[in-house]
C-alpha positions as CSV (number, residue, x, y, z in Angstrom):
1,M,-14.5,20.7,44.4
2,T,-13.2,24.3,44.4
3,D,-15.4,27.3,44.7
4,T,-15.5,27.8,40.9
5,A,-15.1,24.1,39.8
6,W,-18.9,23.6,39.8
7,I,-19.2,26.5,37.4
8,D,-16.7,24.9,35.0
9,A,-18.5,21.6,35.2
10,A,-21.9,23.2,34.6
11,L,-20.6,25.2,31.6
12,T,-19.0,22.1,30.1
13,S,-22.1,20.0,30.6
14,A,-24.4,22.7,29.1
15,R,-22.2,23.6,26.2
16,P,-23.6,21.2,23.5
17,Q,-27.2,22.0,24.3
18,A,-26.6,25.7,24.5
19,V,-24.5,26.1,21.4
20,G,-26.9,23.8,19.5
21,A,-29.9,25.9,20.4
22,L,-28.0,29.2,19.6
23,L,-27.0,27.7,16.3
24,R,-30.7,27.0,15.5
25,Y,-31.6,30.6,16.4
26,F,-28.8,32.4,14.6
27,R,-28.0,29.9,11.9
28,D,-24.4,31.0,12.0
29,L,-21.7,28.9,13.7
30,D,-19.4,31.8,14.6
31,R,-22.3,33.9,16.0
32,A,-23.6,31.0,18.0
33,E,-20.2,30.3,19.5
34,E,-19.6,33.9,20.3
35,A,-23.0,34.3,21.9
36,Y,-22.3,31.2,24.1
37,Q,-18.9,32.6,25.1
38,N,-20.5,35.9,26.1
39,A,-23.1,34.1,28.1
40,C,-20.3,32.2,29.9
41,L,-18.6,35.4,30.8
42,R,-21.8,36.7,32.4
43,A,-22.3,33.4,34.2
44,L,-18.8,33.7,35.7
45,K,-19.8,37.1,37.1
46,S,-23.4,36.2,38.1
47,W,-23.4,32.7,39.4
48,P,-20.8,33.0,42.2
49,Q,-23.0,35.8,43.7
50,N,-26.5,34.5,42.9
51,G,-25.9,30.8,42.9
52,P,-26.5,28.3,40.1
53,P,-29.7,28.8,38.1
54,R,-32.2,26.0,38.2
55,D,-31.4,25.1,34.5
56,P,-27.9,26.3,33.5
57,A,-28.5,25.4,29.9
58,A,-31.7,27.5,29.7
59,W,-29.9,30.4,31.4
60,L,-27.0,30.3,29.0
61,I,-29.3,30.0,25.9
62,M,-31.5,32.9,27.1
63,V,-28.5,35.2,27.9
64,G,-26.7,34.1,24.7
65,R,-29.7,34.9,22.6
66,N,-30.2,38.3,24.2
67,V,-26.5,39.2,23.7
68,G,-26.5,37.9,20.2
69,I,-29.6,39.8,19.1
70,D,-28.3,43.0,20.7
71,E,-25.0,42.4,18.8
72,V,-27.0,42.1,15.5
73,R,-28.9,45.2,16.2
74,R,-25.8,47.2,17.1
75,S,-24.0,46.1,13.9
76,R,-27.1,46.9,11.9
77,K,-26.8,43.8,9.8
78,Q,-30.0,43.1,8.0
79,E,-30.0,39.4,8.8
80,A,-33.3,37.6,9.3
81,L,-33.8,35.8,12.6
82,P,-36.3,33.0,13.2
83,D,-39.9,34.2,13.9
84,D,-39.9,33.0,17.5
85,D,-37.0,35.3,18.3
86,Q,-39.2,38.4,18.4
87,A,-38.5,40.7,21.4
88,I,-37.2,38.0,23.7
89,S,-34.9,40.7,25.2
90,D,-37.9,42.4,26.6
91,L,-39.3,39.4,28.5
92,D,-39.0,39.7,32.3
93,D,-39.1,36.0,33.1
94,A,-37.5,34.5,30.0
95,E,-35.7,31.7,31.7
96,D,-38.9,29.9,32.8
97,A,-40.6,30.3,29.4
98,L,-37.5,29.1,27.6
99,A,-37.0,26.2,29.9
100,E,-40.5,25.0,29.1
101,R,-39.7,25.1,25.4
102,L,-36.6,23.0,25.7
103,D,-38.5,19.8,25.1
104,G,-36.9,16.5,24.2
105,S,-37.2,16.8,20.5
106,H,-35.6,20.2,20.2
107,Y,-32.9,19.2,22.6
108,R,-32.0,16.1,20.7
109,D,-32.2,17.7,17.2
110,D,-30.2,20.7,18.3
111,I,-27.3,18.6,19.6
112,L,-27.5,16.2,16.7
113,R,-27.5,19.1,14.2
114,L,-24.5,20.6,16.0
115,L,-22.6,17.3,15.9
116,F,-23.6,16.7,12.3
117,I,-22.4,20.0,11.1
118,C,-19.0,19.3,12.7
119,C,-18.8,16.0,10.7
120,H,-20.2,17.3,7.5
121,P,-19.0,15.1,4.5
122,D,-17.5,18.2,2.9
123,L,-14.9,18.3,5.7
124,P,-11.8,16.0,5.8
125,P,-11.6,13.8,8.9
126,T,-8.9,16.0,10.6
127,Q,-11.1,19.1,10.2
128,Q,-14.2,17.2,11.5
129,I,-12.4,16.2,14.6
130,A,-10.8,19.6,15.2
131,L,-14.2,21.4,14.7
132,A,-16.1,19.0,17.0
133,L,-13.4,19.3,19.8
134,R,-13.6,23.1,19.5
135,I,-17.3,23.8,19.0
136,V,-19.0,20.9,20.9
137,S,-16.4,20.0,23.5
138,G,-15.1,23.5,24.1
139,L,-11.4,22.6,24.0
140,S,-9.1,25.5,23.4
141,V,-7.1,25.7,20.2
142,K,-4.0,25.2,22.3
143,Q,-5.3,22.0,23.8
144,I,-6.4,20.6,20.4
145,A,-3.1,21.6,18.8
146,R,-1.2,19.8,21.6
147,A,-3.2,16.6,21.1
148,F,-2.6,16.7,17.3
149,L,1.1,17.6,17.8
150,V,0.8,20.7,15.6
151,S,1.3,24.4,16.2
152,E,-1.5,26.6,17.5
153,A,-1.4,28.6,14.3
154,A,-1.8,25.5,12.1
155,M,-4.7,24.3,14.2
156,E,-6.4,27.8,14.1
157,Q,-6.2,27.7,10.3
158,R,-7.6,24.2,10.2
159,I,-10.6,25.2,12.3
160,T,-11.1,28.4,10.4
161,R,-11.2,26.5,7.1
162,A,-13.6,24.0,8.5
163,K,-16.0,26.8,9.6
164,A,-15.8,28.3,6.2
165,R,-16.8,25.0,4.5
166,V,-19.6,24.6,7.0
167,A,-21.0,28.0,6.1
168,E,-20.8,27.2,2.4
169,A,-22.5,23.8,2.9
170,K,-25.8,25.4,4.1
171,V,-26.9,22.6,6.3
172,P,-30.8,22.7,6.7
173,F,-32.0,23.8,10.1
174,E,-35.5,22.3,10.0
175,A,-36.1,19.3,12.2
176,P,-34.9,16.2,10.3
177,G,-37.2,13.4,9.4
178,A,-36.7,9.9,10.6
179,V,-34.5,8.8,7.7
180,E,-32.3,11.9,7.8
181,R,-32.0,11.7,11.6
182,S,-30.8,8.1,11.2
183,E,-28.3,9.2,8.6
184,R,-27.0,12.0,10.7
185,L,-26.7,9.7,13.7
186,A,-24.6,7.3,11.7
187,S,-22.3,10.2,10.6
188,V,-21.9,11.5,14.1
189,A,-21.1,8.1,15.5
190,A,-18.4,7.7,12.8
191,M,-16.9,11.1,13.7
192,I,-16.9,10.2,17.5
193,Y,-15.1,7.0,16.6
194,L,-12.5,9.0,14.6
195,I,-11.9,11.2,17.6
196,F,-11.3,8.1,19.8
197,N,-8.9,6.6,17.2
198,E,-6.9,9.7,17.1
199,G,-6.1,9.2,20.8
200,Y,-6.0,5.4,20.8
201,S,-3.5,5.2,17.9
202,A,-1.0,7.3,19.7
203,S,2.4,5.8,20.4
204,G,3.9,5.3,23.8
205,D,5.7,8.7,23.9
206,T,2.5,10.6,22.9
207,A,-0.2,8.4,24.5
208,E,-0.5,10.6,27.6
209,I,-0.8,13.7,25.5
210,R,-3.5,12.3,23.2
211,S,-5.4,10.2,25.8
212,P,-7.8,13.1,26.5
213,L,-9.1,12.5,22.9
214,C,-10.3,9.1,23.9
215,E,-11.9,10.5,27.1
216,E,-13.6,13.2,25.1
217,A,-14.9,10.7,22.5
218,I,-16.4,8.6,25.4
219,R,-18.0,11.7,26.8
220,L,-19.6,12.5,23.4
221,A,-20.7,8.9,23.0
222,R,-22.4,8.9,26.4
223,L,-24.1,12.2,25.5
224,L,-25.4,10.7,22.2
225,L,-26.5,7.6,24.2
226,R,-28.5,9.8,26.6
227,L,-30.3,11.4,23.6
228,F,-30.9,8.1,21.8
229,Q,-31.3,5.6,24.5
230,S,-33.0,2.9,22.4
231,E,-30.4,2.9,19.6
232,P,-28.4,-0.4,19.9
233,E,-25.6,0.9,17.6
234,I,-25.0,3.9,19.9
235,M,-24.9,1.4,22.8
236,G,-22.4,-0.6,20.8
237,L,-20.3,2.4,19.9
238,T,-20.1,3.5,23.6
239,A,-19.4,0.0,24.8
240,L,-16.6,-0.4,22.2
241,L,-14.9,2.8,23.3
242,L,-15.2,1.9,27.0
243,L,-13.8,-1.6,26.5
244,Q,-10.9,-0.4,24.4
245,H,-10.0,2.5,26.6
246,A,-10.1,0.2,29.7
247,R,-6.8,-1.3,28.5
248,A,-5.0,2.0,28.2
249,A,-2.8,1.6,31.3
250,A,-1.5,-1.7,30.1
251,R,-0.8,-1.0,26.4
252,F,2.7,0.4,26.7
253,D,5.7,-0.4,28.9
254,A,7.7,2.1,30.9
255,D,9.8,2.9,27.8
256,G,6.8,3.5,25.6
257,A,7.1,0.2,23.7
258,V,3.9,-1.5,22.6
259,I,2.6,-4.4,24.7
260,L,0.5,-6.8,22.7
261,L,-3.0,-7.7,24.0
262,E,-2.0,-11.2,25.0
263,D,1.0,-9.9,26.9
264,Q,-0.7,-7.2,28.9
265,D,-1.0,-7.2,32.6
266,R,-4.8,-7.6,32.9
267,R,-4.7,-6.5,36.5
268,R,-4.1,-3.0,35.1
269,W,-7.2,-3.0,33.0
270,N,-9.9,-0.5,34.3
271,R,-12.6,-2.8,35.7
272,P,-15.3,-0.1,36.2
273,L,-15.0,0.8,32.5
274,I,-15.2,-2.8,31.5
275,A,-18.3,-3.4,33.6
276,E,-20.0,-0.4,32.0
277,G,-19.0,-1.6,28.5
278,L,-20.1,-5.2,29.1
279,A,-23.5,-4.0,30.5
280,L,-24.0,-1.8,27.4
281,I,-23.2,-4.5,24.8
282,D,-25.3,-7.0,26.6
283,K,-28.2,-4.5,26.5
284,A,-27.6,-3.8,22.8
285,M,-27.6,-7.4,21.8
286,R,-31.0,-7.9,23.4
287,H,-32.4,-5.6,20.7
288,R,-31.5,-8.2,18.0
289,S,-30.6,-5.5,15.6
290,S,-26.9,-6.0,15.1
291,G,-24.5,-3.5,13.5
292,P,-20.8,-3.0,13.1
293,Y,-20.2,-1.2,16.4
294,Q,-22.0,-3.9,18.3
295,V,-20.0,-6.6,16.6
296,Q,-16.7,-4.8,17.3
297,A,-17.8,-4.3,20.9
298,A,-18.7,-7.9,21.2
299,I,-15.2,-8.9,20.1
300,A,-13.7,-6.5,22.7
301,A,-16.0,-7.9,25.3
302,L,-14.7,-11.5,24.7
303,H,-11.2,-10.2,25.3
304,A,-12.3,-8.3,28.4
305,R,-14.1,-11.4,29.8
306,A,-11.0,-13.6,29.4
307,E,-9.1,-13.8,32.7
308,T,-6.0,-15.0,30.9
309,P,-5.0,-15.0,27.2
310,E,-5.6,-18.7,27.1
311,D,-9.2,-18.2,28.1
312,T,-9.9,-16.1,25.0
313,D,-12.8,-17.6,22.9
314,W,-11.0,-17.3,19.6
315,K,-13.6,-19.4,17.7
316,Q,-16.3,-16.9,18.7
317,I,-14.0,-14.0,17.7
318,E,-13.5,-15.5,14.3
319,L,-17.2,-15.9,13.8
320,L,-17.8,-12.3,14.8
321,Y,-15.1,-11.0,12.4
322,G,-16.9,-13.1,9.7
323,A,-20.1,-11.3,10.5
324,L,-18.3,-7.9,10.4
325,E,-16.8,-8.9,7.0
326,I,-20.4,-9.2,5.7
327,M,-21.5,-5.9,7.2
328,Q,-18.4,-3.9,6.3
329,P,-16.3,-5.8,3.7
330,S,-12.7,-4.6,4.2
331,P,-9.2,-6.0,3.8
332,V,-8.4,-4.7,7.3
333,V,-11.3,-6.7,8.8
334,T,-10.1,-9.8,6.9
335,L,-6.6,-9.2,8.3
336,N,-8.0,-9.1,11.8
337,R,-10.1,-12.2,11.2
338,A,-6.9,-14.0,10.1
339,V,-5.3,-13.4,13.5
340,A,-8.2,-15.2,15.0
341,V,-7.9,-18.0,12.4
342,S,-4.2,-18.4,13.3
343,K,-5.3,-19.1,16.9
344,V,-8.0,-21.5,15.9
345,R,-6.6,-23.3,12.8
346,G,-2.9,-22.3,12.8
347,P,-0.7,-19.8,11.0
348,E,-0.7,-21.7,7.7
349,A,-4.4,-21.2,7.3
350,A,-4.2,-17.6,8.4
351,L,-1.3,-16.9,5.9
352,E,-3.3,-18.4,3.1
353,M,-6.2,-16.1,4.0
354,I,-4.2,-12.9,3.9
355,E,-2.1,-13.5,0.8
356,P,-4.8,-12.1,-1.6
357,L,-4.7,-8.9,0.4
358,A,-1.1,-8.1,-0.4
359,Q,-1.9,-5.7,-3.3
360,R,-4.6,-3.7,-1.4
361,L,-2.6,-3.5,1.8
362,Q,0.8,-2.9,0.3
363,N,1.3,0.3,2.2
364,Y,-0.3,-0.9,5.5
365,F,2.1,-1.4,8.4
366,H,0.0,-4.0,10.2
367,F,-0.3,-6.2,7.1
368,Y,3.4,-6.8,7.0
369,G,3.7,-7.1,10.8
370,V,1.0,-9.8,10.9
371,R,2.4,-11.6,7.8
372,G,5.8,-11.6,9.3
373,A,4.5,-13.1,12.6
374,F,2.7,-15.9,10.7
375,L,5.8,-16.7,8.6
376,M,8.0,-16.7,11.8
377,Q,5.6,-19.2,13.4
378,L,6.0,-21.4,10.4
379,G,9.8,-21.2,10.6
380,R,10.1,-19.3,7.3
381,N,12.5,-16.9,8.8
382,D,14.0,-15.3,5.7
383,E,10.5,-14.4,4.4
384,A,9.5,-13.2,7.8
385,R,12.6,-10.9,8.0
386,T,11.6,-9.4,4.6
387,A,8.1,-8.7,5.9
388,F,9.3,-7.2,9.1
389,D,11.7,-4.9,7.2
390,R,8.8,-3.7,5.1
391,A,6.7,-3.1,8.3
392,I,9.5,-1.0,9.8
393,A,9.6,1.1,6.7
394,L,5.9,1.7,7.0
395,A,5.7,2.3,10.7
396,N,3.7,5.3,11.8
397,T,5.3,5.6,15.2
398,T,8.5,4.8,17.0
399,A,6.6,2.4,19.2
400,E,5.4,0.4,16.1
401,A,9.0,0.3,14.7
402,A,10.4,-0.8,18.1
403,H,7.9,-3.6,18.3
404,I,8.9,-5.0,14.9
405,R,12.6,-4.7,15.7
406,M,11.9,-6.9,18.7
407,H,10.7,-9.6,16.3
408,L,13.7,-9.1,14.1
409,D,16.0,-9.4,17.1
410,R,14.3,-12.7,18.0
411,L,14.8,-13.9,14.4
412,M,18.5,-13.1,14.6
413,R,18.8,-15.0,17.9
414,D,17.0,-18.0,16.5
415,S,19.0,-18.1,13.3
416,Q,22.4,-18.1,15.1
417,P,24.2,-21.5,15.2
418,R,23.7,-23.3,18.5
419,D,27.4,-23.1,19.6
420,A,27.4,-19.4,18.9
421,K,24.4,-19.0,21.3
422,S,26.1,-21.1,23.9
423,S,29.3,-19.0,23.8
424,K,27.2,-15.9,24.8
425,K,25.8,-17.5,27.9
C-alpha cells in the first residue's frame, strides 16, 4: 500500500457514515456533501503529518460539521440547525465526545436514511443509481458517466435533477419506527440490486467498463449487512450478488460473445466469492423467513454447487421458481421457471407454459430467445427462425444479437439437404 493509499481507503470506508451524519445535522444533501469534501481536504493535509485518527469517521464528521457551521455563519443564512449543534466549534476535545455519541442506532439510521434518500420513489431508477454512486459511494461524475456510457455533462444534469427532487421530497429526519425502517430497508435493497444489474447486464464489449458497478453494489450490500446482521433478506441479497458476480470471468468469450451458463468454464468461476455467498444463503435459510432475494440466491447456489451442467438440480430449481412466482408474480419469473421445466419435463411442456405470456412479453428479447430455443429443440425450425428474428430485432446489446445469430446459423446448417452439407466437408 502506498503512503497515501491508506488515506483513500479510510475516506472511502468512512464516507457513508460521515455523509449520513452530516446530512442529519444540516438536513441538506448539497451542504452535507460539501462539508464532507472539505473535511476530506483537511484530512489529506493533516493525516500524513499526524497519523490516522482513532476514529476516522468521527474525525470527518466533527471537522465537516465545524466547517459547515462556519460556512452557514459566513453566508449569514438564517437556517435553523438541530439543537445539539450549539457551539460545537468551541469544544476543545470534540472528537472524543462525538465518537461516544456515534452509537449503533444513530449509525444505522444515518446510513439507512442516506441510502433511502438516494432511492426515493420520486426518482426514476437511473437517477437513483447515479445519486447513490455519487453521494454514498463517492464515485466521480466522470466515473459514473463512463459506466453508463453517457457524457459527463449528461450525467451531471442527471445527478443535479435527482438532488433537486430529493430536496422537494422533504424526507423526514427523525429516527424511523420499526415499520418505516423495514420499508426503507426494502427500498434500499432494491436500489442496490438495480446498481448490480446495471453492471451485470452489460454486453461483452462494455462488461469491463461496467463491472465496477457490480463490485460497488456488493460493497453496499456488505455495508447494509453489517448494519442489519440479523436480516435474512439482506443476507439473501448479498449472497445473490456474490454468486452471480462469481461467474463474471466466464460469461463472455474473447470476442465478447455471450457464453450460456451451461457452456461456461466453471474453473474460471471465483471460488472465494462462491464460498462467501453459499455461507450467507445457508445462514439466511436457517432463519426460516424466506423472501425473494433468498429464493433467487438459493437458485444461484444450486448452479454454483453443480460441478458440471449435468449435476444441476433442475427439479429443485423449478420448485424454487414456483415459490418465487407466489412471492413476486411476474411473467419474467414464469419464463425462467419454464427453462427449468424444459430440463425436467421437456421443451413441449415448457413451450406450453410460456405461450400465455406472449402478449405481456411481446417486447422482451429473452422471451423470443427462449421460445425459439424450445421450438428448435422440438424440430419446429420455421417457427424457431421467426422467434429468433424477433429476438434480434429486440436485442439490447451486440452480444445478445450475436448469440441469437448463432442459433440462426445452426438452424441454417440443420435445414440444408444432407448432400449439400457433405459437399462442404
